C-alpha positions in Angstrom: 188.6 189.7 297.9 189.8 193.1 298.6 189.9 196.5 296.3 192.5 199.0 296.7 192.9 201.6 299.0 190.8 204.9 297.6 190.9 208.2 298.6 188.1 210.0 299.3 186.1 213.1 300.7 182.9 214.0 303.0 180.4 215.9 301.6 182.7 218.9 304.3 185.8 218.5 302.6 187.4 216.4 305.1 189.4 213.4 303.1 189.9 210.1 304.0 191.1 206.6 303.1 189.0 203.7 302.6 190.1 200.4 302.7 188.3 197.4 302.1 189.1 194.1 302.9 187.8 190.1 303.9 184.6 192.1 304.8 185.6 195.0 306.6 185.4 198.3 305.5 187.7 200.6 307.0 188.4 204.7 307.4 191.1 206.8 308.2 191.2 210.7 308.0 194.1 212.3 306.2 194.7 214.6 308.9 194.5 211.8 311.5 197.1 210.2 309.1 199.6 213.4 309.1 199.2 214.0 313.1 200.9 210.3 313.4 203.3 210.3 310.7 204.5 214.0 312.4 204.5 213.5 315.9 204.3 209.3 316.0 201.8 207.4 317.7 202.0 207.7 321.4 201.5 211.2 320.7 197.7 211.0 319.5 195.6 209.1 322.3 193.6 206.7 320.8 190.3 208.9 322.4 191.7 211.9 320.9 190.8 213.7 318.3 192.8 215.6 315.8 191.3 219.5 315.1 192.3 222.0 312.5 193.2 225.0 313.4 192.2 227.0 310.6 188.4 225.7 309.5 189.7 224.8 306.0 188.7 220.9 306.3 190.9 220.0 303.1 194.2 221.8 305.0 195.6 219.4 306.1 199.2 220.6 306.7 201.2 219.8 310.1 201.5 223.1 311.1 197.8 223.3 311.2 196.5 220.1 313.0 196.2 219.7 316.8 195.5 216.9 319.1 192.9 217.3 321.2 190.3 216.0 324.1 187.0 214.9 322.1 184.8 217.0 325.1 186.9 219.7 324.8 187.0 219.3 320.8 182.9 219.9 321.3 183.0 222.6 323.6 185.4 224.8 321.0 182.9 224.2 317.7 179.7 224.5 319.9 180.5 227.4 322.2 183.7 228.7 321.1 186.0 227.9 323.9 189.2 227.8 323.7 191.3 224.8 322.7 193.9 223.3 325.2 197.2 222.0 324.0 198.1 218.7 322.9 198.8 216.5 325.0 
């Protein structure tokens, strides 16, 4: 049995789609979907993260999103390091 996909959000305001089907429970964040829709699958390596340039988690518009390597993303948020451009 499967449920219809549903739009939900985290306590921090990040929006995501949740889909339950055949015992699986999968989620994907809206900013990740939008980045792929704008730039294509090949522009977002599987291990990369999508960063909001402005610190507004629900501001999911193309100009506010950039693909970043996970370690650089962590350094940016923990130590205010600058981010390199998308791959």
